[in-house]
N, CA, C and O atoms as CSV, one atom per row, in Angstrom:
chain,resi,resn,atom,element,x,y,z
A,1,UNK,N,N,25.148,53.249,99.325
A,1,UNK,CA,C,23.789,52.169,98.785
A,1,UNK,C,C,24.596,51.042,99.245
A,1,UNK,O,O,25.799,50.841,99.078
A,2,UNK,N,N,23.526,50.188,99.989
A,2,UNK,CA,C,23.385,49.102,100.679
A,2,UNK,C,C,23.424,48.288,99.464
A,2,UNK,O,O,23.216,48.740,98.338
A,3,UNK,N,N,23.868,46.323,99.905
A,3,UNK,CA,C,23.829,45.603,98.574
A,3,UNK,C,C,22.467,45.120,98.769
A,3,UNK,O,O,21.842,44.973,97.719
A,4,UNK,N,N,21.895,44.858,99.765
A,4,UNK,CA,C,20.384,43.901,99.737
A,4,UNK,C,C,19.547,45.373,100.126
A,4,UNK,O,O,19.826,46.081,101.094
A,5,UNK,N,N,18.505,45.632,99.171
A,5,UNK,CA,C,17.905,46.641,99.656
A,5,UNK,C,C,16.038,45.948,99.816
A,5,UNK,O,O,15.335,46.070,98.813
A,6,UNK,N,N,15.723,45.609,100.462
A,6,UNK,CA,C,14.231,45.090,100.729
A,6,UNK,C,C,13.152,45.500,99.417
A,6,UNK,O,O,12.576,44.673,98.710
A,7,UNK,N,N,13.057,46.890,99.307
A,7,UNK,CA,C,12.211,46.899,98.553
A,7,UNK,C,C,12.413,46.809,96.845
A,7,UNK,O,O,11.508,46.764,96.011
A,8,UNK,N,N,13.749,46.797,96.625
A,8,UNK,CA,C,14.269,46.438,95.004
A,8,UNK,C,C,14.051,44.955,94.960
A,8,UNK,O,O,13.647,44.482,93.898
A,9,UNK,N,N,14.294,44.071,96.100
A,9,UNK,CA,C,13.745,42.898,96.056
A,9,UNK,C,C,12.748,42.571,95.616
A,9,UNK,O,O,12.521,41.784,94.697
A,10,UNK,N,N,11.845,43.351,96.453
A,10,UNK,CA,C,10.395,42.929,96.739
A,10,UNK,C,C,9.856,43.184,94.921
A,10,UNK,O,O,9.365,42.280,94.245
A,11,UNK,N,N,10.112,44.670,94.399
A,11,UNK,CA,C,10.095,44.816,93.211
A,11,UNK,C,C,10.466,43.937,92.126
A,11,UNK,O,O,9.724,43.922,91.144
A,12,UNK,N,N,11.612,43.118,92.144
A,12,UNK,CA,C,12.061,41.982,91.506
A,12,UNK,C,C,11.042,40.976,91.641
A,12,UNK,O,O,10.820,40.405,90.574
A,13,UNK,N,N,10.223,40.501,92.794
A,13,UNK,CA,C,10.007,39.421,92.824
A,13,UNK,C,C,8.658,39.499,92.211
A,13,UNK,O,O,8.270,38.460,91.678
A,14,UNK,N,N,7.828,40.579,92.179
A,14,UNK,CA,C,6.739,41.288,92.003
A,14,UNK,C,C,6.779,41.285,90.613
A,14,UNK,O,O,5.686,40.962,90.149
A,15,UNK,N,N,7.723,41.550,89.677
A,15,UNK,CA,C,7.712,41.330,88.200
A,15,UNK,C,C,7.948,40.433,88.106
A,15,UNK,O,O,7.135,39.822,87.412
A,16,UNK,N,N,9.097,39.600,88.622
A,16,UNK,CA,C,9.272,38.328,87.745
A,16,UNK,C,C,7.419,37.181,88.175
A,16,UNK,O,O,7.146,36.073,87.714
A,17,UNK,N,N,6.731,37.862,88.953
A,17,UNK,CA,C,5.486,36.868,89.115
A,17,UNK,C,C,4.800,37.489,88.029
A,17,UNK,O,O,4.491,36.610,87.224
A,18,UNK,N,N,4.551,38.237,87.779
A,18,UNK,CA,C,3.519,39.653,86.825
A,18,UNK,C,C,3.899,38.786,85.133
A,18,UNK,O,O,3.105,38.703,84.196
A,19,UNK,N,N,5.054,38.343,85.164
A,19,UNK,CA,C,5.726,38.139,83.723
A,19,UNK,C,C,6.135,36.365,83.947
A,19,UNK,O,O,7.292,36.119,83.607
A,20,UNK,N,N,5.514,35.426,84.348
A,20,UNK,CA,C,6.083,34.015,84.779
A,20,UNK,C,C,6.780,33.584,83.034
A,20,UNK,O,O,7.888,33.093,82.816
A,21,UNK,N,N,5.695,33.970,81.976
A,21,UNK,CA,C,6.151,33.398,81.115
A,21,UNK,C,C,7.647,33.797,80.412
A,21,UNK,O,O,8.510,32.936,80.239
A,22,UNK,N,N,7.811,35.034,80.081
A,22,UNK,CA,C,8.654,35.805,80.012
A,22,UNK,C,C,10.093,35.266,80.943
A,22,UNK,O,O,11.171,34.919,80.461
A,23,UNK,N,N,9.780,35.314,82.144
A,23,UNK,CA,C,10.609,35.108,83.109
A,23,UNK,C,C,11.304,33.550,82.898
A,23,UNK,O,O,12.519,33.366,82.977
A,24,UNK,N,N,10.118,32.258,82.563
A,24,UNK,CA,C,10.626,31.540,82.405
A,24,UNK,C,C,11.447,30.918,81.024
A,24,UNK,O,O,12.104,29.879,80.957
A,25,UNK,N,N,11.210,31.782,80.109
A,25,UNK,CA,C,11.493,31.747,78.784
A,25,UNK,C,C,12.916,32.514,78.718
A,25,UNK,O,O,13.697,32.404,77.773
A,26,UNK,N,N,13.149,33.378,79.968
A,26,UNK,CA,C,14.893,33.752,79.857
A,26,UNK,C,C,15.421,32.933,80.631
A,26,UNK,O,O,16.609,32.685,80.422
A,27,UNK,N,N,14.811,32.323,81.644
A,27,UNK,CA,C,15.702,31.188,82.311
A,27,UNK,C,C,16.066,29.873,81.678
A,27,UNK,O,O,16.841,29.004,82.077
A,28,UNK,N,N,15.520,29.918,80.882
A,28,UNK,CA,C,15.282,28.479,79.724
A,28,UNK,C,C,16.262,28.931,78.961
A,28,UNK,O,O,17.083,28.017,79.035
A,29,UNK,N,N,16.809,29.920,78.129
A,29,UNK,CA,C,17.774,30.675,77.309
A,29,UNK,C,C,18.677,30.586,77.647
A,29,UNK,O,O,19.547,29.937,77.068
A,30,UNK,N,N,18.802,31.068,78.487
A,30,UNK,CA,C,20.162,31.286,79.509
A,30,UNK,C,C,20.743,29.977,79.473
A,30,UNK,O,O,21.707,29.623,78.794
A,31,UNK,N,N,19.836,29.066,80.533
A,31,UNK,CA,C,20.190,27.477,80.331
A,31,UNK,C,C,20.354,26.777,79.510
A,31,UNK,O,O,21.074,25.783,79.610
A,32,UNK,N,N,19.497,27.234,78.102
A,32,UNK,CA,C,20.074,26.310,76.722
A,32,UNK,C,C,21.539,27.091,76.229
A,32,UNK,O,O,22.402,26.307,75.834
A,33,UNK,N,N,21.896,28.534,76.215
A,33,UNK,CA,C,22.962,28.809,75.908
A,33,UNK,C,C,24.114,28.118,76.443
A,33,UNK,O,O,24.875,27.584,75.636
A,34,UNK,N,N,24.389,28.039,77.832
A,34,UNK,CA,C,25.278,27.870,78.826
A,34,UNK,C,C,24.976,26.161,78.389
A,34,UNK,O,O,25.922,25.991,77.619
A,35,UNK,N,N,24.578,25.447,78.408
A,35,UNK,CA,C,24.273,24.061,78.117
A,35,UNK,C,C,24.815,23.667,76.804
A,35,UNK,O,O,25.213,22.502,76.783
A,36,UNK,N,N,24.918,24.222,75.875
A,36,UNK,CA,C,25.124,24.376,74.569
A,36,UNK,C,C,26.388,24.908,74.601
A,36,UNK,O,O,27.021,24.413,73.669
A,37,UNK,N,N,26.996,25.607,75.169
A,37,UNK,CA,C,28.555,25.995,75.250
A,37,UNK,C,C,29.160,24.992,75.689
A,37,UNK,O,O,30.057,24.678,74.906
A,38,UNK,N,N,29.099,24.285,76.634
A,38,UNK,CA,C,29.656,23.235,77.399
A,38,UNK,C,C,29.633,21.968,76.332
A,38,UNK,O,O,30.651,21.292,76.181
A,39,UNK,N,N,28.682,21.743,75.761
A,39,UNK,CA,C,28.461,20.562,74.765
A,39,UNK,C,C,29.650,20.519,74.033
A,39,UNK,O,O,30.530,19.659,73.982
A,40,UNK,N,N,29.486,21.888,73.324
A,40,UNK,CA,C,30.664,22.157,71.742
A,40,UNK,C,C,31.984,22.204,72.263
A,40,UNK,O,O,32.973,21.685,71.745
A,41,UNK,N,N,31.928,23.106,73.725
A,41,UNK,CA,C,33.379,22.711,73.779
A,41,UNK,C,C,34.127,21.791,74.023
A,41,UNK,O,O,35.306,21.674,73.690
A,42,UNK,N,N,33.021,20.586,75.043
A,42,UNK,CA,C,33.500,18.999,75.355
A,42,UNK,C,C,33.459,18.872,73.879
A,42,UNK,O,O,34.571,18.762,73.363
A,43,UNK,N,N,32.566,18.863,73.177
A,43,UNK,CA,C,33.050,17.861,71.379
A,43,UNK,C,C,34.087,18.553,71.106
A,43,UNK,O,O,35.105,17.865,71.034
A,44,UNK,N,N,34.242,19.761,70.907
A,44,UNK,CA,C,35.954,20.264,70.364
A,44,UNK,C,C,36.819,19.585,71.013
A,44,UNK,O,O,37.417,18.715,70.380
A,45,UNK,N,N,37.088,19.747,72.232
A,45,UNK,CA,C,38.391,19.034,73.068
A,45,UNK,C,C,38.158,17.583,72.781
A,45,UNK,O,O,39.257,17.030,72.804
A,46,UNK,N,N,37.426,16.927,72.582
A,46,UNK,CA,C,37.367,15.882,72.267
A,46,UNK,C,C,37.841,15.200,70.878
A,46,UNK,O,O,38.479,14.158,70.724
A,47,UNK,N,N,37.390,16.004,70.020
A,47,UNK,CA,C,37.944,15.533,68.603
A,47,UNK,C,C,39.267,16.058,68.506
A,47,UNK,O,O,39.962,15.502,67.655
A,48,UNK,N,N,39.917,17.186,69.294
A,48,UNK,CA,C,41.123,17.236,69.405
A,48,UNK,C,C,42.380,16.276,70.019
A,48,UNK,O,O,43.407,15.868,69.478
A,49,UNK,N,N,41.971,16.142,71.059
A,49,UNK,CA,C,42.360,14.816,71.599
A,49,UNK,C,C,42.512,13.299,70.816
A,49,UNK,O,O,43.489,12.559,70.930
A,50,UNK,N,N,41.592,13.097,70.196
A,50,UNK,CA,C,40.858,11.920,69.282
A,50,UNK,C,C,42.058,11.950,68.452
A,50,UNK,O,O,42.902,11.055,68.494
A,51,UNK,N,N,42.153,13.168,67.555
A,51,UNK,CA,C,43.062,13.398,66.546
A,51,UNK,C,C,44.431,13.019,66.756
A,51,UNK,O,O,45.026,12.153,66.115
A,52,UNK,N,N,45.181,14.141,68.263
A,52,UNK,CA,C,46.156,13.952,68.610
A,52,UNK,C,C,46.776,12.506,68.670
A,52,UNK,O,O,47.840,12.079,68.224
A,53,UNK,N,N,45.678,11.843,69.426
A,53,UNK,CA,C,46.022,10.650,69.411
A,53,UNK,C,C,46.282,9.553,68.457
A,53,UNK,O,O,47.262,8.814,68.553
A,54,UNK,N,N,45.531,9.476,67.686
A,54,UNK,CA,C,45.923,8.895,66.097
A,54,UNK,C,C,46.965,9.182,65.654
A,54,UNK,O,O,47.690,8.312,65.171
A,55,UNK,N,N,47.234,10.152,65.686
A,55,UNK,CA,C,48.794,10.552,64.827
A,55,UNK,C,C,49.960,10.530,65.538
A,55,UNK,O,O,51.055,10.715,65.006
A,56,UNK,N,N,49.752,10.247,67.091
A,56,UNK,CA,C,50.829,10.425,67.955
A,56,UNK,C,C,51.899,9.152,67.634
A,56,UNK,O,O,51.480,7.995,67.603
A,57,UNK,N,N,53.149,9.440,67.428
A,57,UNK,CA,C,54.067,8.160,66.919
A,57,UNK,C,C,54.352,7.599,65.383
A,57,UNK,O,O,55.167,6.765,64.987
A,58,UNK,N,N,53.247,8.474,64.592
A,58,UNK,CA,C,53.084,8.208,63.179
A,58,UNK,C,C,53.798,8.749,62.270
A,58,UNK,O,O,53.533,9.771,61.635
A,59,UNK,N,N,55.157,7.753,62.147
A,59,UNK,CA,C,56.038,8.510,61.154
A,59,UNK,C,C,57.026,9.345,62.076
A,59,UNK,O,O,57.232,10.395,61.467
A,60,UNK,N,N,57.650,9.346,63.138
A,60,UNK,CA,C,58.651,9.980,63.504
A,60,UNK,C,C,59.714,10.326,62.993
A,60,UNK,O,O,60.075,11.493,62.838
A,61,UNK,N,N,60.533,8.981,62.569
A,61,UNK,CA,C,61.604,9.245,61.834
A,61,UNK,C,C,61.540,8.602,60.231
A,61,UNK,O,O,62.206,7.655,59.811
A,62,UNK,N,N,60.364,9.550,59.354
A,62,UNK,CA,C,59.867,9.080,58.107
A,62,UNK,C,C,59.519,10.769,57.340
A,62,UNK,O,O,58.838,11.731,57.696
A,63,UNK,N,N,60.619,10.391,55.831
A,63,UNK,CA,C,60.375,11.263,55.205
A,63,UNK,C,C,59.779,10.770,53.738
A,63,UNK,O,O,60.090,9.734,53.151
A,64,UNK,N,N,58.725,11.910,53.248
A,64,UNK,CA,C,57.924,11.243,52.263
A,64,UNK,C,C,58.120,11.806,51.488
A,64,UNK,O,O,57.594,12.916,51.569
A,65,UNK,N,N,58.952,11.553,50.214
A,65,UNK,CA,C,58.900,11.948,48.848
A,65,UNK,C,C,58.024,11.093,47.945
A,65,UNK,O,O,57.721,9.925,48.187
A,66,UNK,N,N,57.567,11.946,46.645
A,66,UNK,CA,C,56.604,11.933,46.323
A,66,UNK,C,C,57.186,12.078,44.755
A,66,UNK,O,O,58.088,12.893,44.948
A,67,UNK,N,N,57.216,11.760,43.228
A,67,UNK,CA,C,57.549,12.402,42.631
A,67,UNK,C,C,56.587,12.147,41.417
A,67,UNK,O,O,56.078,11.044,41.216
A,68,UNK,N,N,56.349,13.380,40.526
A,68,UNK,CA,C,55.158,13.451,39.788
A,68,UNK,C,C,55.291,14.404,38.554
A,68,UNK,O,O,56.128,15.307,38.562
A,69,UNK,N,N,54.503,14.203,37.555
A,69,UNK,CA,C,54.717,15.660,36.350
A,69,UNK,C,C,54.409,16.822,36.779
A,69,UNK,O,O,53.375,16.924,37.440
A,70,UNK,N,N,55.157,17.902,36.537
A,70,UNK,CA,C,54.725,19.195,36.467
A,70,UNK,C,C,53.938,19.513,35.450
A,70,UNK,O,O,53.853,18.842,34.422
A,71,UNK,N,N,53.267,20.640,35.699
A,71,UNK,CA,C,52.156,21.261,34.449
A,71,UNK,C,C,53.697,22.436,33.708
A,71,UNK,O,O,53.606,22.941,32.589
A,72,UNK,N,N,54.844,22.625,34.546
A,72,UNK,CA,C,55.669,23.007,33.859
A,72,UNK,C,C,56.231,22.519,32.889
A,72,UNK,O,O,56.100,21.295,32.920
A,73,UNK,N,N,57.059,23.019,31.636
A,73,UNK,CA,C,58.133,22.099,30.456
A,73,UNK,C,C,59.004,22.702,31.056
A,73,UNK,O,O,59.041,23.595,31.903
A,74,UNK,N,N,60.025,21.829,30.260
A,74,UNK,CA,C,61.382,21.840,30.609
A,74,UNK,C,C,61.889,23.047,29.802
A,74,UNK,O,O,63.074,23.374,29.860
């Protein structure tokens, strides 16, 4: 089986030209999906970096103790 078959390539081009709207919508859908994936991954990484930067070095040698009443009786 050859990698580049001229008949198959011509059939693909004919099908794309006959169904231009469907081909355009498919290309746009793939583009939009990849675009949104990149945007969401970038936003998630930015949030992660921002949170880590804000808490970096915060209370490294500190212990917080808080006393309060409990719901159990003595």
